[in-house]
C-alpha positions in Angstrom: 16.3 146.4 91.7 18.2 149.4 93.0 18.3 147.8 96.5 19.4 144.3 95.3 21.9 146.5 92.7 23.3 148.4 96.2 23.5 145.1 98.7 25.3 143.3 95.3 27.6 146.7 95.4 28.7 146.6 99.1 29.6 143.1 99.0 31.9 143.8 96.1 33.6 146.5 97.9 33.7 144.1 101.4 35.0 141.2 99.5 37.7 143.9 97.4 38.4 145.1 101.3 39.3 141.6 102.8 41.5 141.1 99.5 43.8 143.7 99.8 44.4 143.4 103.6 46.2 140.1 103.5 48.0 141.4 100.6 49.2 144.6 102.0 50.3 142.7 104.9 52.3 140.4 102.7 54.1 142.9 100.9 55.0 144.6 104.3 56.2 141.3 105.5 58.2 141.0 102.5 59.8 144.4 102.6 60.8 144.0 106.3 62.3 140.5 105.7 64.4 142.0 103.1 65.5 144.6 105.2 66.3 142.2 107.6 68.8 139.6 105.3 70.3 142.9 103.7 71.7 143.9 107.2 72.3 140.8 108.5 74.3 140.1 105.1 75.9 143.5 105.5 77.2 142.9 108.9 78.4 139.1 108.2 80.5 141.2 105.6 82.0 143.8 107.8 82.4 141.5 110.8 84.1 139.0 108.2 86.7 142.0 107.9 87.2 143.0 110.8 88.4 139.7 111.7 91.2 139.6 109.4 92.1 142.9 109.8 92.4 141.7 113.5 94.2 138.5 112.6 96.7 140.9 110.6 97.4 142.6 114.0 97.6 139.8 116.2 100.0 138.3 113.7 102.3 141.3 114.0 102.2 141.9 117.6 103.3 138.0 118.2 106.0 138.4 115.8 106.9 141.4 117.4 106.5 140.1 120.9 108.6 137.0 120.4 111.5 138.9 119.1 111.2 141.1 121.7 111.6 138.0 124.5 114.6 136.8 123.1 118.4 137.3 124.1 119.4 134.0 121.8 120.7 133.8 118.1 117.8 133.8 115.6 118.0 131.9 112.3 116.0 130.9 109.7 115.8 126.7 109.0 114.4 124.7 106.6 111.4 122.6 108.4 108.5 121.0 106.6 107.7 122.2 103.0 109.1 125.9 104.0 111.2 128.1 106.3 110.8 128.3 109.9 112.1 131.2 112.1 114.3 129.4 114.9 114.6 130.8 118.4 117.4 129.2 120.7 117.4 129.1 124.1 118.7 128.1 127.3 116.4 126.4 129.9 117.8 125.2 133.5 121.0 124.2 131.3 119.5 122.5 128.4 119.5 124.1 124.8 116.1 124.8 123.2 114.2 126.0 120.4 111.3 127.7 119.2 109.9 127.1 115.4 107.8 129.8 114.2 106.1 128.3 110.5 103.1 127.9 108.3 101.8 124.6 108.1 98.3 123.6 107.1 96.7 126.7 106.8 98.3 127.8 110.4 100.8 129.7 112.0 102.4 127.2 114.2 104.5 127.4 117.3 106.8 124.4 118.3 109.0 124.6 121.3 111.2 121.7 121.9 114.9 120.6 122.9 117.2 121.0 120.6 117.9 117.2 120.0 114.4 116.0 119.3 112.8 115.1 116.0 109.9 116.7 115.6 107.5 117.2 112.3 105.3 120.1 111.1 102.1 118.8 112.4 103.5 118.7 116.0 103.6 122.6 116.4 100.8 124.5 118.3 98.1 126.0 116.1 98.7 130.0 116.8 96.7 131.4 114.1 94.9 131.2 110.4 97.2 131.6 107.9 97.7 130.9 104.5 101.7 131.8 103.6 104.7 132.9 105.8 108.0 133.9 104.7 111.2 135.0 106.4 114.4 136.8 105.0 117.4 138.4 107.0 119.3 141.1 106.0 121.6 141.3 109.2 119.7 142.3 111.9 117.0 143.0 109.7 113.9 140.1 109.8 111.5 140.7 106.5 108.4 138.8 107.4 106.1 138.6 104.8 102.4 136.5 105.3 99.3 136.3 104.1 95.8 135.3 105.6 93.0 132.9 104.3 92.0 135.2 102.0 95.2 136.2 100.0 95.6 139.7 102.3 99.4 140.1 102.6 101.5 142.3 104.8 105.3 142.6 105.1 106.6 143.7 108.6 110.3 144.6 109.2 111.7 143.5 112.5 115.4 144.5 114.1 116.5 141.5 115.7 117.9 142.1 119.5 121.8 142.4 119.3 122.5 140.1 122.1 124.2 136.3 120.4 123.2 138.2 117.4 121.2 137.1 114.2 122.4 134.3 112.0 121.5 133.4 108.6 
């Protein structure tokens, strides 16, 4: 038989064709999945970089805004494990301070009467921040801060000349 040989060959070709279709489909699915996972990973990396950059800009705007709003003395005071920027002001005849400092991975702000005893954990969380240092040279305030990834930035801001800065 030649008819039998032809039928066997056709049967073999059909089984090879039937086997190729799922394999090709599997290869195509794996390629699509690889592209999607790679795109998602690239998006996460880019979004994370954008968030860090945004946090740094927000911190710079925060410091600048706080110092522009004040007309009281600005001092550096020991607070917790570091130094806080302290802005004095009077509200309805009572003395208050705003302390700005870094504690437990956060830039924090504490608005309180000058007579109160407060701990660093009492402040409101403003932004994630790893480290914060202040130094004063006359009316020039140097602010060094680092985000949670350790990337640092330095701001130099001129303090208002109302009652003046006090070291």
